C-alpha positions in Angstrom: 49.4 35.8 42.6 47.5 38.0 40.1 46.1 41.3 41.1 42.2 41.4 40.3 40.2 44.8 39.7 36.9 43.8 41.1 37.0 41.1 44.1 33.7 40.6 44.4 33.1 39.4 41.1 35.5 36.9 41.5 34.6 35.7 44.9 32.8 32.6 44.2 35.1 31.4 41.8 37.9 31.7 44.5 36.6 29.6 46.9 36.1 26.7 44.7 40.3 26.9 43.9 41.2 27.5 47.5 42.4 31.4 46.4 40.9 34.4 47.9 41.0 37.9 46.5 41.7 40.4 49.4 43.0 44.2 48.8 47.0 44.4 49.8 47.4 47.5 51.9 50.9 49.1 51.2 52.6 52.7 51.9 52.6 55.5 49.5 50.1 53.2 47.1 46.7 52.4 46.5 45.5 49.4 47.9 45.6 46.8 44.8 43.4 43.8 44.7 44.8 40.4 44.5 44.3 36.8 44.5 46.2 35.1 46.6 45.9 31.7 47.6 44.3 31.0 51.3 46.6 27.9 52.3 49.6 29.2 51.7 51.9 30.2 55.3 52.1 33.9 55.2 55.8 34.0 55.1 55.9 31.8 52.1 53.3 34.4 50.7 54.9 37.2 51.8 58.0 36.1 49.9 55.4 35.6 46.7 54.0 39.1 47.2 57.2 40.4 47.3 58.4 38.8 43.3 55.4 40.2 42.4 55.9 43.2 43.6 59.5 44.1 42.5 58.5 43.3 39.4 55.2 45.5 39.5 57.1 48.3 41.3 60.6 48.0 41.1 62.0 51.3 42.0 60.1 50.7 45.4 60.7 47.2 45.5 64.2 46.2 44.3 65.9 46.7 47.4 63.4 45.4 50.3 64.6 42.3 51.9 60.9 41.2 52.8 57.3 41.6 53.8 55.3 42.0 56.7 52.4 40.7 56.6 49.3 42.4 59.1 45.9 41.3 59.4 43.3 42.8 62.1 46.0 45.0 63.4 48.0 42.4 64.2 51.5 40.6 62.1 50.1 37.2 60.5 53.2 34.6 62.0 55.0 33.0 59.3 53.4 29.5 59.4 49.5 30.8 59.8 47.6 30.9 56.5 44.9 33.7 55.4 42.0 31.2 56.2 43.8 29.8 60.0 43.4 33.5 60.7 40.0 33.8 59.1 40.8 36.6 55.8 38.6 35.8 53.1 36.9 37.6 50.0 37.3 41.2 50.4 39.8 41.4 53.7 42.1 43.9 53.8 46.1 43.0 54.7 48.6 45.3 55.3 51.9 44.9 54.2 55.5 46.7 55.3 58.4 46.5 53.6 61.7 44.9 55.8 
């Protein structure tokens, strides 16, 4: 999972490799544009995101036990994917610490 500066510039390339550029909203932080796998189950994606956040922002996330991901105001079920809920380039995903 890589952080990107401009989601639109990467849209076509991301679609070819099964990744999407989404904006990750986290309480107390500026939104992050990230490249994420479109077909990874949400529970696995949340784990990968948390691993990255623990490295990027250890003061905020080192003690976190997990993340809950929300799309369109609803929590993403563990087995769902960004693709299965209709999240594509430019979509906003909200993440909440557990």
